[in-house]
MDTraj code that builds the backbone (N, CA, C; nanometers):
import mdtraj as md
import numpy as np

residues = "ASN LEU MET LYS ALA ASP GLY GLU ILE ASP GLU ARG GLU PHE GLU TYR ILE LEU LYS MET ILE GLU SER MET ASP LEU SER GLU GLU MET SER SER ASP LEU TYR LYS ILE VAL GLN SER PRO ASP ALA GLY SER VAL ASN PHE ASP ILE LEU SER ASN LYS ASP GLU SER MET ALA VAL MET ILE ASP MET VAL ALA LEU ALA LYS VAL ASP GLY ASP VAL HIS THR LEU GLU THR ALA TYR ILE ARG GLN VAL GLY GLU GLU LEU GLY PHE SER ASP ASP GLU ILE GLY GLU MET LEU ASN LEU".split()
xyz = np.array([
    [22.7620, 6.6191, 17.8186],
    [22.6675, 6.7261, 17.7100],
    [22.6617, 6.8143, 17.8281],
    [22.5586, 6.9200, 17.7699],
    [22.5994, 7.0700, 17.8690],
    [22.5926, 7.0687, 17.9602],
    [22.4522, 7.0297, 17.9962],
    [22.4245, 7.0689, 18.1241],
    [22.4708, 7.0112, 18.2018],
    [22.6320, 6.9050, 18.2224],
    [22.7311, 6.8217, 18.2823],
    [22.8331, 6.8889, 18.2103],
    [22.8896, 7.0048, 18.2015],
    [23.0065, 7.0195, 18.1300],
    [23.0731, 7.0976, 18.2850],
    [22.9537, 7.2033, 18.3518],
    [23.0276, 7.2851, 18.4883],
    [23.0244, 7.1728, 18.6146],
    [23.0371, 7.0012, 18.5598],
    [22.9634, 6.8614, 18.6536],
    [22.8875, 6.9284, 18.7875],
    [22.7552, 7.0136, 18.8284],
    [22.6851, 6.9721, 18.7985],
    [22.5552, 7.0036, 18.7400],
    [22.4753, 6.9056, 18.7873],
    [22.3628, 6.9216, 18.7371],
    [22.2723, 7.0138, 18.7622],
    [22.2186, 7.1583, 18.8244],
    [22.1222, 7.2155, 18.8570],
    [21.9510, 7.1763, 18.8147],
    [21.8972, 7.1234, 18.9488],
    [21.7917, 7.1632, 18.9268],
    [21.7081, 7.1878, 18.7964],
    [21.7634, 7.3382, 18.7618],
    [21.6129, 7.4061, 18.7134],
    [21.7057, 7.3914, 18.5475],
    [21.8212, 7.3314, 18.5616],
    [21.8677, 7.3160, 18.4055],
    [21.7584, 7.1943, 18.3532],
    [21.7919, 7.1149, 18.3858],
    [21.6866, 6.9230, 18.3843],
    [21.5935, 6.9815, 18.3604],
    [21.4687, 7.0890, 18.4908],
    [21.3689, 7.1193, 18.4446],
    [21.3030, 7.1470, 18.2391],
    [21.4476, 7.2037, 18.2065],
    [21.4800, 7.3319, 18.1122],
    [21.4302, 7.1859, 18.0132],
    [21.5496, 7.0952, 17.9952],
    [21.4625, 7.0448, 17.8983],
    [21.4266, 6.8976, 17.8772],
    [21.3780, 6.9110, 18.0052],
    [21.2122, 6.8259, 17.9882],
    [21.1416, 6.8741, 17.9603],
    [21.1392, 7.0855, 17.9871],
    [21.0730, 7.1207, 17.8830],
    [20.9998, 7.1282, 17.7553],
    [21.1309, 7.1609, 17.7400],
    [21.1845, 7.1363, 17.6200],
    [21.1539, 6.9774, 17.4826],
    [21.2216, 6.8751, 17.5431],
    [21.1275, 6.7432, 17.5228],
    [21.0012, 6.6648, 17.5330],
    [20.9607, 6.7890, 17.6089],
    [20.7459, 6.7899, 17.6175],
    [20.6866, 6.8590, 17.4815],
    [20.7643, 6.9924, 17.4003],
    [20.8043, 7.1231, 17.3709],
    [20.8652, 7.0303, 17.2306],
    [20.8497, 6.9144, 17.1385],
    [20.8911, 6.9049, 17.0435],
    [20.7999, 6.7579, 17.0285],
    [20.7951, 6.7841, 16.8895],
    [20.6747, 6.7198, 16.8395],
    [20.7652, 6.5434, 16.8144],
    [20.7295, 6.4845, 16.8410],
    [20.7642, 6.3731, 16.9324],
    [20.7946, 6.2557, 16.8722],
    [20.7730, 6.1482, 16.8459],
    [20.7048, 6.0209, 16.9140],
    [20.7062, 6.0347, 17.0213],
    [20.6139, 5.8536, 17.1152],
    [20.6914, 5.8925, 17.2212],
    [20.7808, 5.8452, 17.2758],
    [20.8125, 5.7584, 17.1006],
    [20.9418, 5.6006, 17.2090],
    [21.0414, 5.7090, 17.1224],
    [21.0376, 5.7729, 17.0607],
    [21.2043, 5.9564, 17.0970],
    [21.1482, 5.9830, 17.1726],
    [21.0666, 6.0798, 17.2518],
    [21.0493, 6.1506, 17.3642],
    [21.1538, 6.0449, 17.5415],
    [21.0667, 5.9188, 17.5408],
    [21.1042, 5.7927, 17.6062],
    [21.2483, 5.8025, 17.5993],
    [21.3626, 5.7448, 17.4801],
    [21.4529, 5.7609, 17.4953],
    [21.5315, 5.8501, 17.5032],
    [21.5070, 6.0466, 17.4338],
    [21.5548, 6.1252, 17.5124],
    [21.5706, 6.1201, 17.6845],
    [21.4343, 6.1469, 17.8095],
    [21.3972, 6.1012, 17.8569],
    [21.5066, 6.0229, 17.9129],
    [21.5664, 5.9132, 17.8852],
    [21.6445, 5.7934, 17.9228],
    [21.8011, 5.8974, 17.9300],
    [21.7911, 5.9773, 17.8123],
    [21.9382, 6.0276, 17.7502],
    [22.0238, 6.1528, 17.8701],
    [21.8669, 6.1910, 17.8726],
    [21.8563, 6.2954, 18.0425],
    [21.8705, 6.2732, 18.1211],
    [21.8064, 6.0964, 18.1615],
    [21.8329, 6.0921, 18.2972],
    [21.9378, 6.0599, 18.3269],
    [21.9775, 5.9473, 18.2401],
    [22.1597, 5.8903, 18.2157],
    [22.2595, 5.9732, 18.3160],
    [22.3839, 5.9113, 18.3792],
    [22.5020, 6.0070, 18.4190],
    [22.5908, 5.9284, 18.2856],
    [22.5944, 5.8718, 18.2612],
    [22.7010, 5.8433, 18.1222],
    [22.6487, 5.8929, 17.9611],
    [22.5386, 6.0043, 18.0066],
    [22.5244, 6.0372, 17.8034],
    [22.5829, 6.1158, 17.7787],
    [22.5710, 6.0269, 17.6871],
    [22.7425, 6.0492, 17.5615],
    [22.7389, 6.1673, 17.4586],
    [22.8265, 6.1149, 17.3949],
    [22.8370, 6.2296, 17.2955],
    [22.7208, 6.2726, 17.1779],
    [22.6198, 6.3725, 17.1603],
    [22.5664, 6.3989, 17.0846],
    [22.5758, 6.4043, 16.8729],
    [22.4849, 6.3469, 16.8220],
    [22.5081, 6.3956, 16.6747],
    [22.5042, 6.4745, 16.6008],
    [22.5533, 6.5755, 16.5562],
    [22.4778, 6.6672, 16.5277],
    [22.5069, 6.6960, 16.4108],
    [22.5045, 6.6356, 16.3667],
    [22.5195, 6.5126, 16.2135],
    [22.3326, 6.5213, 16.1721],
    [22.2908, 6.4845, 16.2124],
    [22.0864, 6.5186, 16.1669],
    [22.0702, 6.6768, 16.1602],
    [22.0883, 6.7398, 16.2387],
    [22.0589, 6.8931, 16.1581],
    [22.0905, 6.9584, 15.9952],
    [21.9385, 6.8907, 15.9418],
    [21.9358, 6.9443, 15.8098],
    [22.0243, 7.0419, 15.7256],
    [21.9774, 7.2240, 15.8656],
    [22.0541, 7.2961, 15.7580],
    [22.0433, 7.4276, 15.8657],
    [22.1172, 7.5466, 15.8746],
    [22.1391, 7.6537, 15.9170],
    [22.0662, 7.6627, 15.9963],
    [21.8931, 7.6775, 16.0169],
    [21.8002, 7.6891, 16.0215],
    [21.7992, 7.6334, 16.2275],
    [21.8465, 7.5313, 16.1831],
    [21.8349, 7.3785, 16.2843],
    [21.9684, 7.3980, 16.3560],
    [22.0393, 7.4653, 16.3517],
    [22.1956, 7.4352, 16.3843],
    [22.1704, 7.6239, 16.4520],
    [22.1111, 7.6998, 16.4578],
    [22.0682, 7.8576, 16.5058],
    [22.0000, 7.7809, 16.6140],
    [21.9127, 7.7436, 16.6118],
    [21.8250, 7.7658, 16.7496],
    [21.8276, 7.6274, 16.8203],
    [21.9597, 7.5130, 16.8459],
    [22.0403, 7.5132, 16.8678],
    [22.0758, 7.5528, 16.9533],
    [22.1875, 7.6277, 16.8965],
    [22.2460, 7.6983, 16.9416],
    [22.1698, 7.7484, 17.1036],
    [22.0859, 7.8756, 17.0676],
    [21.9830, 7.9277, 17.1440],
    [21.9685, 7.8222, 17.2664],
    [21.9202, 7.7836, 17.1724],
    [21.8812, 7.6605, 17.3331],
    [22.0164, 7.6431, 17.4141],
    [22.0904, 7.6554, 17.2649],
    [22.1775, 7.5752, 17.4482],
    [22.2650, 7.7043, 17.5308],
    [22.2711, 7.8181, 17.4522],
    [22.3149, 7.8861, 17.5491],
    [22.1664, 7.9280, 17.6653],
    [22.0498, 7.9396, 17.6455],
    [21.9925, 7.9614, 17.6915],
    [21.9956, 7.8490, 17.8164],
    [22.0126, 7.6784, 17.7938],
    [22.0322, 7.6201, 17.9022],
    [22.1120, 7.7065, 18.0059],
    [22.1913, 7.6963, 17.9508],
    [22.4037, 7.7349, 18.0384],
    [22.3609, 7.9003, 18.0955],
    [22.2210, 7.9921, 18.0661],
    [22.1636, 8.0347, 18.1574],
    [22.0610, 8.0624, 18.3001],
    [21.9943, 7.9298, 18.2878],
    [21.8771, 7.9354, 18.3021],
    [21.9468, 7.9320, 18.4852],
    [22.0699, 7.8607, 18.4980],
    [22.0876, 7.8594, 18.6499],
    [22.1226, 7.9830, 18.7254],
    [22.1698, 8.1435, 18.5949],
    [22.2513, 8.1996, 18.6660],
    [22.3305, 8.2824, 18.6309],
    [22.4542, 8.1133, 18.6182],
    [22.5531, 8.0994, 18.6233],
    [22.6511, 8.0103, 18.5343],
    [22.6751, 8.1152, 18.4390],
    [22.7550, 8.0744, 18.2797],
    [22.7967, 7.9929, 18.3079],
    [22.8481, 7.8887, 18.3597],
    [22.9968, 7.8156, 18.3582],
    [23.1226, 7.8876, 18.3088],
    [23.2538, 7.8868, 18.3070],
    [23.3986, 7.8521, 18.2038],
    [23.3717, 7.7454, 18.0679],
    [23.3468, 7.6109, 18.1347],
    [23.3556, 7.5270, 18.0242],
    [23.2677, 7.4501, 17.9982],
    [23.0724, 7.5947, 18.0308],
    [22.9938, 7.5278, 17.9756],
    [23.0005, 7.6882, 17.7720],
    [23.0368, 7.7232, 17.8398],
    [23.0586, 7.8136, 17.7735],
    [23.1779, 7.7583, 17.6225],
    [23.2068, 7.6784, 17.6334],
    [23.3289, 7.6054, 17.6019],
    [23.2982, 7.4623, 17.5276],
    [23.1612, 7.4889, 17.5501],
    [23.1313, 7.3330, 17.5201],
    [23.0676, 7.3710, 17.3804],
    [22.9699, 7.5048, 17.4280],
    [22.8769, 7.5242, 17.3120],
    [22.9561, 7.6098, 17.2163],
    [23.0577, 7.6741, 17.2261],
    [23.2441, 7.6947, 17.1317],
    [23.2126, 7.5911, 17.0578],
    [23.2720, 7.4963, 17.1655],
    [23.2789, 7.3529, 17.0028],
    [23.2323, 7.3265, 16.9801],
    [23.1093, 7.3278, 16.9876],
    [22.9594, 7.2622, 16.9458],
    [22.8965, 7.3127, 16.8085],
    [22.8509, 7.4973, 16.7880],
    [22.8757, 7.6138, 16.7725],
    [22.9845, 7.5136, 16.6178],
    [23.1963, 7.5631, 16.6618],
    [23.2082, 7.4704, 16.4987],
    [23.2127, 7.3869, 16.4561],
    [23.1666, 7.2489, 16.5253],
    [23.0742, 7.1531, 16.4911],
    [23.0163, 7.1625, 16.3501],
    [22.9224, 7.3085, 16.4541],
    [22.7383, 7.3381, 16.3642],
    [22.8562, 7.4652, 16.2449],
    [22.9365, 7.4438, 16.2370],
    [22.9851, 7.5178, 16.1298],
    [22.9345, 7.7197, 16.1250],
    [22.9843, 7.7199, 16.2410],
    [22.9684, 7.8597, 16.3350],
    [23.1261, 7.9238, 16.2648],
    [23.1626, 8.1080, 16.3035],
    [23.2124, 8.1879, 16.3509],
    [23.2858, 8.1353, 16.4701],
    [23.4217, 8.1664, 16.4572],
    [23.4047, 8.2216, 16.6470],
    [23.3264, 8.3910, 16.6510],
    [23.2975, 8.4593, 16.5584],
    [23.1895, 8.5633, 16.5469],
    [23.1008, 8.5280, 16.6083],
    [22.9994, 8.4692, 16.4917],
    [22.8730, 8.4690, 16.5533],
    [22.8009, 8.2847, 16.6450],
    [22.9021, 8.2231, 16.7117],
    [22.9223, 8.2075, 16.8233],
    [22.9573, 8.3409, 16.9853],
    [23.0421, 8.4043, 16.9586],
    [23.0792, 8.5040, 17.0058],
    [22.9435, 8.5937, 17.0878],
    [22.8507, 8.6627, 16.9251],
    [22.7271, 8.6299, 16.8928],
    [22.6607, 8.6185, 17.0175],
    [22.5901, 8.4535, 17.0248],
    [22.4967, 8.4174, 17.0391],
    [22.4996, 8.3312, 17.1917],
    [22.6198, 8.3907, 17.2340],
    [22.6547, 8.3752, 17.4085],
    [22.5796, 8.4733, 17.4733],
    [22.6260, 8.6240, 17.3570],
    [22.5711, 8.7376, 17.4433],
    [22.4495, 8.7731, 17.4494],
    [22.3805, 8.6757, 17.3438],
    [22.2734, 8.7462, 17.3911],
    [22.1513, 8.7111, 17.4811],
])
top = md.Topology()
chain = top.add_chain()
for i, resn in enumerate(residues, 1):
    res = top.add_residue(resn, chain, resSeq=i)
    for name in ("N", "CA", "C"):
        top.add_atom(name, md.element.get_by_symbol(name[0]), res)
traj = md.Trajectory(xyz[None], top)
């Protein structure tokens, strides 16, 4: 998980994720499940197969870049994680690079 990629969970990263969850139009049960995942020290991998189109994938990537930047320090491991996810979502190296430079 991106928030834990650099070995530290900054409070600003945690608050950013919580605001993202609150802004989504999710059921109470889904929101509760997401809160539990974020708070779990053992949060596992994410299934990106649920993203149905390129626009959703792009939105996730942009949110990940914003999260990595929220603490003012984009760690090398965060960048590597974002690149890995971008590849899984079908983005080229150039596209991922452009997103990281936003």
